[in-house]
FIZALUM-316573 format. One record per residue (C-alpha): x, y, z; residue number from 1. Coordinates in Angstrom, 3 decimals. Example, Ala and Ser with C-alpha at 12.3 -4.5 7.8 and 13.67 -1.06 7.14 Angstrom:
2
<node c1="12.300" c2="-4.500" c3="7.800" k="1"/>
<node c1="13.670" c2="-1.060" c3="7.140" k="2"/>
***
This chain:
101
<node c1="-48.609" c2="-39.931" c3="20.642" k="1"/>
<node c1="-45.377" c2="-38.674" c3="21.906" k="2"/>
<node c1="-43.890" c2="-35.504" c3="20.158" k="3"/>
<node c1="-40.158" c2="-35.016" c3="20.483" k="4"/>
<node c1="-38.857" c2="-31.598" c3="20.405" k="5"/>
<node c1="-36.185" c2="-31.137" c3="17.977" k="6"/>
<node c1="-32.935" c2="-29.950" c3="19.825" k="7"/>
<node c1="-32.489" c2="-26.401" c3="19.763" k="8"/>
<node c1="-28.680" c2="-26.362" c3="18.990" k="9"/>
<node c1="-29.728" c2="-28.119" c3="15.692" k="10"/>
<node c1="-32.309" c2="-25.756" c3="14.656" k="11"/>
<node c1="-31.639" c2="-23.789" c3="11.616" k="12"/>
<node c1="-32.295" c2="-20.525" c3="13.726" k="13"/>
<node c1="-29.606" c2="-21.442" c3="16.201" k="14"/>
<node c1="-27.322" c2="-22.200" c3="13.237" k="15"/>
<node c1="-28.144" c2="-18.909" c3="11.515" k="16"/>
<node c1="-27.436" c2="-17.046" c3="14.745" k="17"/>
<node c1="-23.991" c2="-18.850" c3="15.079" k="18"/>
<node c1="-23.032" c2="-17.830" c3="11.572" k="19"/>
<node c1="-24.285" c2="-14.107" c3="12.080" k="20"/>
<node c1="-22.101" c2="-13.975" c3="15.312" k="21"/>
<node c1="-19.157" c2="-15.322" c3="13.258" k="22"/>
<node c1="-19.607" c2="-12.871" c3="10.364" k="23"/>
<node c1="-20.107" c2="-9.987" c3="12.708" k="24"/>
<node c1="-16.633" c2="-10.806" c3="14.417" k="25"/>
<node c1="-14.979" c2="-11.427" c3="11.068" k="26"/>
<node c1="-16.329" c2="-8.049" c3="9.604" k="27"/>
<node c1="-15.183" c2="-6.154" c3="12.660" k="28"/>
<node c1="-11.721" c2="-7.701" c3="12.153" k="29"/>
<node c1="-11.701" c2="-6.845" c3="8.594" k="30"/>
<node c1="-12.537" c2="-3.225" c3="9.330" k="31"/>
<node c1="-9.616" c2="-3.039" c3="11.677" k="32"/>
<node c1="-7.396" c2="-4.646" c3="9.177" k="33"/>
<node c1="-8.484" c2="-2.196" c3="6.619" k="34"/>
<node c1="-8.023" c2="0.834" c3="8.896" k="35"/>
<node c1="-4.659" c2="-0.469" c3="9.629" k="36"/>
<node c1="-3.597" c2="-0.874" c3="6.070" k="37"/>
<node c1="-4.836" c2="2.508" c3="5.302" k="38"/>
<node c1="-2.779" c2="4.129" c3="8.008" k="39"/>
<node c1="0.214" c2="2.229" c3="6.695" k="40"/>
<node c1="-0.371" c2="3.436" c3="2.992" k="41"/>
<node c1="-0.617" c2="6.897" c3="4.258" k="42"/>
<node c1="2.647" c2="6.833" c3="6.239" k="43"/>
<node c1="4.207" c2="5.208" c3="3.230" k="44"/>
<node c1="3.061" c2="8.008" c3="1.012" k="45"/>
<node c1="4.687" c2="10.566" c3="3.330" k="46"/>
<node c1="7.952" c2="8.865" c3="3.738" k="47"/>
<node c1="7.966" c2="8.016" c3="-0.231" k="48"/>
<node c1="7.577" c2="11.823" c3="-1.006" k="49"/>
<node c1="10.457" c2="12.626" c3="1.428" k="50"/>
<node c1="12.494" c2="9.952" c3="-0.144" k="51"/>
<node c1="11.821" c2="11.360" c3="-3.654" k="52"/>
<node c1="13.061" c2="14.819" c3="-2.578" k="53"/>
<node c1="16.294" c2="13.356" c3="-1.096" k="54"/>
<node c1="16.967" c2="11.105" c3="-4.109" k="55"/>
<node c1="16.577" c2="14.224" c3="-6.503" k="56"/>
<node c1="19.004" c2="16.223" c3="-4.270" k="57"/>
<node c1="21.344" c2="13.399" c3="-4.328" k="58"/>
<node c1="21.149" c2="12.814" c3="-8.090" k="59"/>
<node c1="21.841" c2="16.376" c3="-8.552" k="60"/>
<node c1="24.838" c2="16.273" c3="-6.082" k="61"/>
<node c1="26.410" c2="13.225" c3="-7.949" k="62"/>
<node c1="26.104" c2="14.660" c3="-11.467" k="63"/>
<node c1="22.848" c2="13.334" c3="-12.410" k="64"/>
<node c1="20.562" c2="10.054" c3="-12.329" k="65"/>
<node c1="23.034" c2="8.163" c3="-14.199" k="66"/>
<node c1="25.349" c2="8.343" c3="-11.340" k="67"/>
<node c1="22.906" c2="7.254" c3="-8.625" k="68"/>
<node c1="23.480" c2="3.616" c3="-7.237" k="69"/>
<node c1="20.733" c2="1.112" c3="-8.442" k="70"/>
<node c1="19.715" c2="0.515" c3="-4.941" k="71"/>
<node c1="18.697" c2="4.032" c3="-4.328" k="72"/>
<node c1="16.449" c2="4.046" c3="-7.294" k="73"/>
<node c1="14.483" c2="1.070" c3="-6.108" k="74"/>
<node c1="12.054" c2="3.091" c3="-3.780" k="75"/>
<node c1="11.850" c2="6.175" c3="-5.796" k="76"/>
<node c1="8.222" c2="6.397" c3="-6.970" k="77"/>
<node c1="9.177" c2="9.379" c3="-9.471" k="78"/>
<node c1="11.608" c2="7.149" c3="-11.429" k="79"/>
<node c1="10.707" c2="6.067" c3="-14.894" k="80"/>
<node c1="12.586" c2="4.407" c3="-18.006" k="81"/>
<node c1="12.225" c2="5.968" c3="-21.309" k="82"/>
<node c1="11.486" c2="2.735" c3="-23.224" k="83"/>
<node c1="12.821" c2="4.428" c3="-26.572" k="84"/>
<node c1="16.118" c2="5.592" c3="-25.169" k="85"/>
<node c1="16.395" c2="2.994" c3="-22.197" k="86"/>
<node c1="17.464" c2="5.980" c3="-19.935" k="87"/>
<node c1="16.416" c2="6.434" c3="-16.384" k="88"/>
<node c1="14.430" c2="9.891" c3="-15.791" k="89"/>
<node c1="12.645" c2="11.254" c3="-13.123" k="90"/>
<node c1="8.980" c2="11.084" c3="-14.378" k="91"/>
<node c1="7.395" c2="14.319" c3="-12.843" k="92"/>
<node c1="10.609" c2="16.539" c3="-12.648" k="93"/>
<node c1="11.049" c2="19.125" c3="-15.413" k="94"/>
<node c1="14.423" c2="20.157" c3="-16.553" k="95"/>
<node c1="14.358" c2="23.255" c3="-14.160" k="96"/>
<node c1="14.118" c2="20.939" c3="-11.299" k="97"/>
<node c1="17.059" c2="18.927" c3="-12.248" k="98"/>
<node c1="19.406" c2="21.916" c3="-12.371" k="99"/>
<node c1="18.278" c2="23.105" c3="-8.820" k="100"/>
<node c1="20.589" c2="22.119" c3="-5.937" k="101"/>
***
């Protein structure tokens, strides 16, 4: 009786090894992508905080938030709308902050 050897490239172990190698590469790429996203988010937070300071100063210079062009409000993360009155407000700013120049 002749016994034929099953081709190695078709074995379950070989397929498992291939998938493991694929997953190792994919997980490595995901880790790099997450690291990049984290760095971008950190930089965005810094720039956003600076933008909010300049936006507040500009609002004070032009006589209040109601005089600020809508395009400038788009990226202000401290901007809110009072649902009851419909007015635009700087959410974390106190009245004292709004009077400072």
